[in-house]
C-alpha positions as CSV (number, residue, x, y, z in Angstrom):
1,X,17.1,-10.3,13.3
2,X,19.5,-9.8,10.4
3,X,18.9,-9.4,6.7
4,X,20.6,-11.1,3.7
5,X,20.5,-9.8,0.1
6,X,19.8,-12.7,-2.3
7,X,19.5,-10.9,-5.6
8,X,19.2,-7.4,-7.0
9,X,18.1,-6.3,-10.5
10,X,18.3,-2.9,-12.2
11,X,15.1,-1.9,-13.9
12,X,14.6,0.3,-17.0
13,X,12.4,2.8,-15.2
14,X,11.9,4.0,-11.6
15,X,9.8,1.6,-9.4
16,X,6.9,3.2,-7.6
17,X,4.8,0.2,-6.4
18,X,4.8,-3.5,-6.1
19,X,2.2,-6.1,-5.4
20,X,2.1,-9.9,-5.2
21,X,-0.9,-12.0,-6.0
22,X,-2.9,-13.8,-3.3
23,X,-3.8,-16.8,-5.5
24,X,-0.3,-17.1,-7.0
25,X,2.1,-15.7,-4.4
26,X,5.1,-16.5,-6.6
27,X,3.8,-13.9,-9.1
28,X,4.3,-10.2,-8.5
29,X,4.0,-7.0,-10.5
30,X,6.2,-3.9,-10.3
31,X,4.8,-0.5,-11.4
32,X,7.2,2.2,-12.6
33,X,7.0,6.0,-13.2
34,X,9.6,8.3,-14.6
35,X,9.4,11.9,-15.7
36,X,11.6,12.5,-18.8
37,X,12.9,16.0,-19.2
38,X,12.6,17.4,-22.7
39,X,15.6,18.6,-24.8
40,X,16.0,22.2,-26.0
41,X,12.8,23.5,-24.5
42,X,10.7,20.5,-25.4
43,X,8.0,19.6,-22.8
44,X,8.8,16.8,-20.4
45,X,7.0,13.4,-20.8
46,X,5.8,10.8,-18.4
47,X,6.6,7.1,-18.9
48,X,5.8,4.0,-17.0
49,X,5.6,0.2,-17.1
50,X,4.2,-2.9,-15.5
51,X,6.8,-5.6,-15.0
52,X,5.7,-9.2,-14.3
53,X,8.1,-11.4,-12.3
54,X,8.1,-15.0,-11.0
55,X,9.8,-15.7,-7.7
56,X,10.1,-19.2,-6.5
57,X,12.8,-20.9,-4.3
58,X,14.4,-17.4,-4.1
59,X,15.0,-17.4,-7.9
60,X,13.7,-14.4,-9.7
61,X,12.6,-14.6,-13.3
62,X,11.3,-11.8,-15.6
63,X,8.2,-12.8,-17.5
64,X,6.8,-9.7,-19.2
65,X,7.0,-5.9,-19.5
66,X,4.3,-3.6,-20.7
67,X,5.2,0.0,-21.5
68,X,2.9,3.0,-21.2
69,X,2.9,6.8,-22.0
70,X,2.0,7.4,-18.3
71,X,3.4,6.4,-14.9
72,X,2.0,3.9,-12.4
73,X,1.8,5.3,-8.9
74,X,-0.1,2.5,-7.2
75,X,-1.2,-1.1,-7.9
76,X,-3.7,-3.2,-6.0
77,X,-5.3,-6.6,-6.6
78,X,-9.0,-6.9,-6.1
79,X,-9.9,-9.0,-3.0
80,X,-13.1,-10.2,-4.6
81,X,-11.6,-11.2,-8.0
82,X,-8.0,-11.9,-7.2
83,X,-6.7,-12.0,-10.8
84,X,-8.0,-8.4,-11.4
85,X,-5.9,-5.4,-10.5
86,X,-6.4,-1.6,-10.5
87,X,-3.7,0.9,-11.5
88,X,-3.4,4.5,-10.3
89,X,-1.8,6.5,-13.1
90,X,-0.1,9.8,-13.7
91,X,-2.7,10.8,-16.4
92,X,-5.7,11.2,-14.0
93,X,-7.1,7.8,-14.7
94,X,-7.7,4.5,-13.0
95,X,-7.0,1.5,-15.3
96,X,-7.8,-2.1,-14.8
97,X,-6.0,-5.2,-15.8
98,X,-5.9,-8.9,-15.2
99,X,-3.6,-11.9,-14.9
100,X,-4.2,-14.6,-17.5
101,X,-2.4,-18.0,-18.0
102,X,0.0,-17.9,-20.9
103,X,-0.9,-20.7,-23.4
104,X,2.5,-20.6,-25.0
105,X,4.2,-21.9,-21.8
106,X,4.5,-25.6,-20.9
107,X,1.4,-27.1,-19.4
108,X,3.3,-28.2,-16.2
109,X,4.0,-24.6,-15.3
110,X,0.7,-23.1,-16.3
111,X,-0.3,-22.7,-12.6
112,X,2.8,-20.7,-11.9
113,X,3.1,-18.4,-14.9
114,X,0.8,-15.8,-16.2
115,X,0.7,-12.8,-18.4
116,X,-0.8,-9.4,-17.7
117,X,-3.3,-7.5,-19.8
118,X,-4.4,-3.9,-19.2
119,X,-7.9,-3.0,-20.6
120,X,-8.1,-0.3,-23.2
121,X,-10.9,1.8,-21.5
122,X,-9.7,3.9,-18.6
123,X,-11.8,5.5,-15.9
124,X,-11.1,9.2,-16.3
125,X,-11.3,11.0,-13.0
126,X,-9.2,14.1,-13.6
127,X,-7.2,16.0,-16.2
128,X,-3.9,14.7,-17.6
129,X,-1.9,16.9,-15.2
130,X,-3.4,15.2,-12.1
131,X,-1.9,12.0,-10.7
132,X,-4.0,9.3,-9.0
133,X,-1.8,8.8,-6.0
134,X,-3.3,5.8,-4.2
135,X,-6.3,3.4,-4.3
136,X,-8.0,0.9,-2.1
137,X,-10.7,-1.8,-2.8
138,X,-13.4,-2.0,-0.2
139,X,-13.0,-5.2,2.0
140,X,-15.5,-8.0,1.6
141,X,-17.3,-7.3,4.8
142,X,-18.5,-3.9,3.6
143,X,-19.1,-2.6,0.1
144,X,-17.8,-5.4,-2.1
145,X,-17.9,-3.4,-5.4
146,X,-16.4,-0.2,-4.2
147,X,-13.0,1.4,-4.8
148,X,-11.6,4.6,-3.3
149,X,-8.8,6.8,-4.7
150,X,-6.8,9.9,-3.8
151,X,-5.4,12.5,-6.2
152,X,-2.6,15.0,-6.4
153,X,-5.2,17.8,-6.7
154,X,-6.6,17.0,-3.3
155,X,-9.7,15.1,-4.5
156,X,-11.0,11.8,-3.1
157,X,-13.2,9.6,-5.3
158,X,-15.3,6.7,-4.3
159,X,-17.1,4.7,-7.1
160,X,-18.9,1.5,-7.5
161,X,-17.9,-1.3,-9.8
162,X,-21.2,-2.6,-11.2
163,X,-21.7,-5.3,-12.3
164,X,-18.9,-7.2,-10.4
165,X,-15.4,-6.8,-11.6
166,X,-15.3,-10.5,-12.6
167,X,-17.7,-9.7,-15.5
168,X,-17.2,-6.0,-16.1
169,X,-15.0,-3.2,-14.8
170,X,-16.9,-0.2,-15.9
171,X,-18.0,1.9,-12.9
172,X,-21.6,2.8,-12.3
173,X,-20.9,6.1,-10.6
174,X,-18.4,8.1,-8.6
175,X,-18.4,11.2,-6.4
176,X,-15.5,13.5,-5.8
177,X,-14.6,15.3,-2.6
178,X,-12.1,18.2,-2.4
179,X,-9.4,18.5,0.2
180,X,-7.1,21.5,0.4
181,X,-3.8,19.9,-0.8
182,X,-2.3,16.7,-2.3
183,X,-3.9,13.5,-0.9
184,X,-1.6,10.5,-0.6
185,X,-3.3,7.7,1.4
186,X,-6.6,6.0,1.7
187,X,-7.8,3.0,3.7
188,X,-11.2,1.4,4.5
189,X,-12.3,1.0,8.0
190,X,-12.7,-2.4,9.6
191,X,-15.9,-1.4,11.3
192,X,-19.0,-3.4,10.7
193,X,-21.6,-2.1,9.8
194,X,-21.2,1.4,8.5
195,X,-18.3,1.5,6.0
196,X,-15.9,4.4,6.4
197,X,-12.8,5.7,4.8
198,X,-9.6,7.1,6.3
199,X,-7.6,9.5,4.2
200,X,-4.4,11.6,4.6
201,X,-2.4,14.0,2.7
202,X,0.1,17.0,2.7
203,X,-2.1,19.1,5.0
204,X,-1.2,16.8,7.9
205,X,-4.8,16.0,8.6
206,X,-6.2,12.5,9.1
207,X,-9.8,12.3,8.0
208,X,-12.6,9.8,8.5
209,X,-15.5,9.8,6.0
210,X,-18.7,7.8,6.4
211,X,-19.8,6.1,3.1
212,X,-23.5,5.6,2.7
213,X,-25.1,3.6,-0.1
214,X,-27.9,5.6,-1.8
215,X,-29.7,3.1,-3.9
216,X,-33.0,4.9,-3.7
217,X,-31.5,8.0,-5.3
218,X,-30.0,6.1,-8.1
219,X,-26.4,7.0,-7.2
220,X,-23.9,4.4,-6.2
221,X,-22.5,6.1,-3.1
222,X,-22.9,9.3,-1.1
223,X,-19.9,10.3,0.9
224,X,-20.2,12.5,4.0
225,X,-17.3,13.8,6.0
226,X,-17.8,12.6,9.6
227,X,-14.8,14.4,11.1
228,X,-11.7,16.1,9.8
229,X,-10.0,17.5,12.8
230,X,-6.3,18.3,12.5
231,X,-4.4,16.8,15.4
232,X,-2.8,19.4,17.6
233,X,0.9,20.0,16.9
234,X,2.2,18.2,19.9
235,X,2.7,14.6,20.9
236,X,-0.5,13.6,19.1
237,X,0.2,15.4,15.8
238,X,1.4,14.4,12.3
239,X,4.0,17.2,11.9
240,X,4.1,16.7,8.1
241,X,1.9,14.9,5.5
242,X,0.1,11.7,6.3
243,X,1.3,9.2,3.8
244,X,0.3,5.7,5.0
245,X,-2.7,4.4,6.9
246,X,-3.6,0.8,7.8
247,X,-6.4,-0.2,10.2
248,X,-5.1,-2.9,12.6
249,X,-7.9,-4.0,14.9
250,X,-11.2,-3.0,16.7
251,X,-11.0,-3.6,20.4
252,X,-13.8,-4.8,22.7
253,X,-14.8,-1.2,23.4
254,X,-15.3,-0.4,19.7
255,X,-12.1,1.7,19.3
256,X,-10.5,1.2,15.9
257,X,-6.8,1.0,16.1
258,X,-4.9,2.6,13.2
259,X,-1.2,2.6,12.3
260,X,-0.2,5.7,10.4
261,X,3.0,6.8,8.6
262,X,4.1,10.3,7.9
263,X,6.8,12.5,6.2
264,X,7.8,13.4,9.7
265,X,9.5,10.0,9.9
266,X,7.2,8.6,12.6
267,X,4.7,5.9,12.8
268,X,1.8,6.2,15.3
269,X,-0.7,3.8,16.9
270,X,-4.0,5.7,17.1
271,X,-7.2,4.8,18.9
272,X,-10.3,6.1,17.0
273,X,-13.4,6.0,19.2
274,X,-16.6,5.0,17.4
275,X,-18.6,8.2,18.3
276,X,-16.1,10.8,19.2
277,X,-14.4,13.4,16.9
278,X,-10.9,12.8,18.4
279,X,-8.0,10.4,18.2
280,X,-5.7,9.2,20.9
281,X,-2.0,8.4,20.3
282,X,-1.1,5.1,22.0
283,X,2.5,4.8,20.7
284,X,4.8,6.7,18.4
285,X,8.2,5.9,17.1
286,X,10.8,7.4,14.7
287,X,11.9,5.3,11.7
288,X,14.5,7.8,10.4
289,X,12.9,8.2,7.0
290,X,9.6,9.3,5.6
291,X,7.1,6.5,6.1
292,X,5.6,6.1,2.7
293,X,4.0,2.7,2.8
294,X,2.9,0.2,5.5
295,X,1.9,-3.4,4.9
296,X,0.8,-6.1,7.3
297,X,3.0,-9.2,7.2
298,X,0.4,-11.9,7.3
299,X,-2.0,-12.3,10.3
300,X,-1.5,-10.8,13.8
301,X,-0.2,-13.3,16.4
302,X,-1.0,-13.7,20.0
303,X,1.8,-14.0,22.6
304,X,1.5,-16.2,25.7
305,X,0.1,-13.2,27.6
306,X,-3.7,-13.6,27.1
307,X,-4.1,-9.8,26.8
308,X,-1.3,-9.5,24.2
309,X,-1.6,-9.1,20.4
310,X,1.2,-8.3,17.9
311,X,1.1,-7.0,14.4
312,X,4.2,-7.5,12.2
313,X,4.5,-4.7,9.6
314,X,6.6,-4.0,6.5
315,X,7.5,-0.3,6.3
316,X,8.9,1.5,3.2
317,X,10.8,4.4,4.8
318,X,12.1,6.3,1.7
319,X,15.7,7.4,2.5
320,X,15.9,5.0,5.4
321,X,15.2,1.9,3.3
322,X,12.9,-1.0,4.3
323,X,12.1,-2.0,7.9
324,X,10.3,-4.8,9.6
325,X,8.6,-3.7,12.7
326,X,6.3,-5.2,15.4
327,X,3.4,-3.3,16.9
328,X,2.5,-4.9,20.2
329,X,-0.3,-4.4,22.6
330,X,0.3,-5.5,26.2
331,X,-2.1,-5.9,29.0
332,X,-3.7,-2.6,30.1
333,X,-3.8,-1.0,26.7
334,X,0.0,-0.4,26.7
335,X,1.5,-0.3,23.2
336,X,5.0,-0.6,21.9
337,X,6.7,-0.4,18.5
338,X,9.8,-2.4,17.9
339,X,12.1,-2.5,14.9
340,X,12.9,-6.1,14.2
341,X,15.1,-5.7,11.1
342,X,16.3,-3.1,8.6
343,X,17.3,-3.5,5.0
344,X,19.3,-1.0,3.0
345,X,20.2,-1.8,-0.6
346,X,24.0,-2.2,-0.5
347,X,24.3,-1.2,-4.2
348,X,22.4,2.0,-3.9
349,X,23.9,5.5,-4.2
350,X,20.7,7.4,-3.4
351,X,18.3,5.2,-1.4
352,X,14.7,6.0,-1.8
353,X,12.3,3.2,-1.0
354,X,8.7,3.8,-2.0
355,X,7.5,0.2,-2.3
356,X,8.0,-3.2,-0.7
357,X,6.2,-6.5,-0.5
358,X,6.7,-10.0,0.7
359,X,6.2,-13.7,-0.2
360,X,4.9,-15.9,2.5
361,X,6.9,-19.1,3.2
362,X,5.7,-22.4,1.9
363,X,5.7,-24.0,5.3
364,X,4.8,-21.2,7.7
365,X,4.1,-17.5,8.1
366,X,7.2,-17.0,10.4
367,X,9.0,-13.8,9.4
368,X,12.2,-15.8,8.9
369,X,10.5,-18.0,6.4
370,X,9.3,-15.1,4.2
371,X,11.1,-13.6,1.2
372,X,11.0,-9.8,1.0
373,X,11.1,-7.5,-2.1
374,X,12.0,-3.9,-1.8
375,X,12.7,-1.2,-4.4
376,X,15.0,1.8,-4.8
377,X,13.4,4.6,-6.9
378,X,16.3,6.8,-8.0
379,X,18.7,3.8,-8.7
380,X,15.9,1.8,-10.4
381,X,16.7,-1.3,-8.3
382,X,14.7,-4.3,-7.1
383,X,16.1,-6.3,-4.2
384,X,15.2,-9.8,-3.0
385,X,16.2,-10.5,0.6
386,X,15.5,-12.7,3.7
387,X,15.8,-12.6,7.4
388,X,18.2,-14.9,9.3
389,X,19.8,-15.3,12.8
390,X,23.4,-15.4,11.6
391,X,26.3,-13.1,12.6
392,X,26.5,-11.1,9.3
393,X,24.2,-8.6,7.7
394,X,22.3,-5.7,9.2
395,X,20.3,-6.1,12.3
396,X,18.1,-4.2,14.7
397,X,15.8,-5.1,17.6
398,X,15.3,-1.7,19.0
399,X,12.2,-0.8,20.9
400,X,11.4,2.8,20.0
401,X,8.6,3.6,22.4
């Protein structure tokens, strides 16, 4: 498939993250982070912003910008209260905000336009020199009020939002865990029951942690490391830091299937057995850029083969731009990774894609009916693009395993 650039916009600060809203898919927020060097020996300062956009019929409109004396490294909407979002900041805090209708806009567009508000009270998890690098709300089937975060000092925090975020967003408790080096990625397991976390960072280690509710002791959560084996440095290893993790599926034998991304420019399909301290690499492919972020593009689809299942994925590949890939399982537990399309910002001098997202089509979830949003960090660019079957534009279609 080929890509077509629809629109590009230069932002005031460098974009780090982007998220669309499940209830209002035409609304999305960009988070930025920039380190400003001081003049004549003055200390450097951190700046950031949240930028609210409206995208409909491939027309992009800026709605609102909020400026902060700190950067935004990650942004996630809450699955239980979809208008609430959490921010990972460069000041060692998690902050919470919400989308609210704007009463100053015309009534006929109230359902499409909102404003953003960030609450004044942050959750302080570390000192101002520590960045919160990523965060993840627990899925509804496990711990509905939990959120997990990773930090640049190697810590991992899990805390409870009690009462529910719809009423209050002050956490009841949290527990920190230490890892040797910067932690970058966190994801909740799909396994039911028995919630678990997967984390990764610069030490190349993929970890799984069991999370146990300890109501009797009065604490919100107790986190126990279940295994933290570093994969051997061969075909099954992450040669550099683990930067992205998404659970895909649990098969009939109880194996959890993960897709991971790494600074080593590779994505890997991993089988995680339920009771063994090991992981098996089922497929691996090179994307020619550090794989910073992975997002599922809608729901998995099932080909005509009754044993087949495919997962379309949007990958932010740093210097290699944005790629749409398909992770496919064939009969007999054979897996393949295929690059369907690649997008590089044509106006970029120094491509560095940390964040991408998508808008589902009004009529279908076909990849060709979606609109895609990708960012360029160093050039402060936001690009809107689509897929098509024409003869121009960039294309791919390579199977890489």
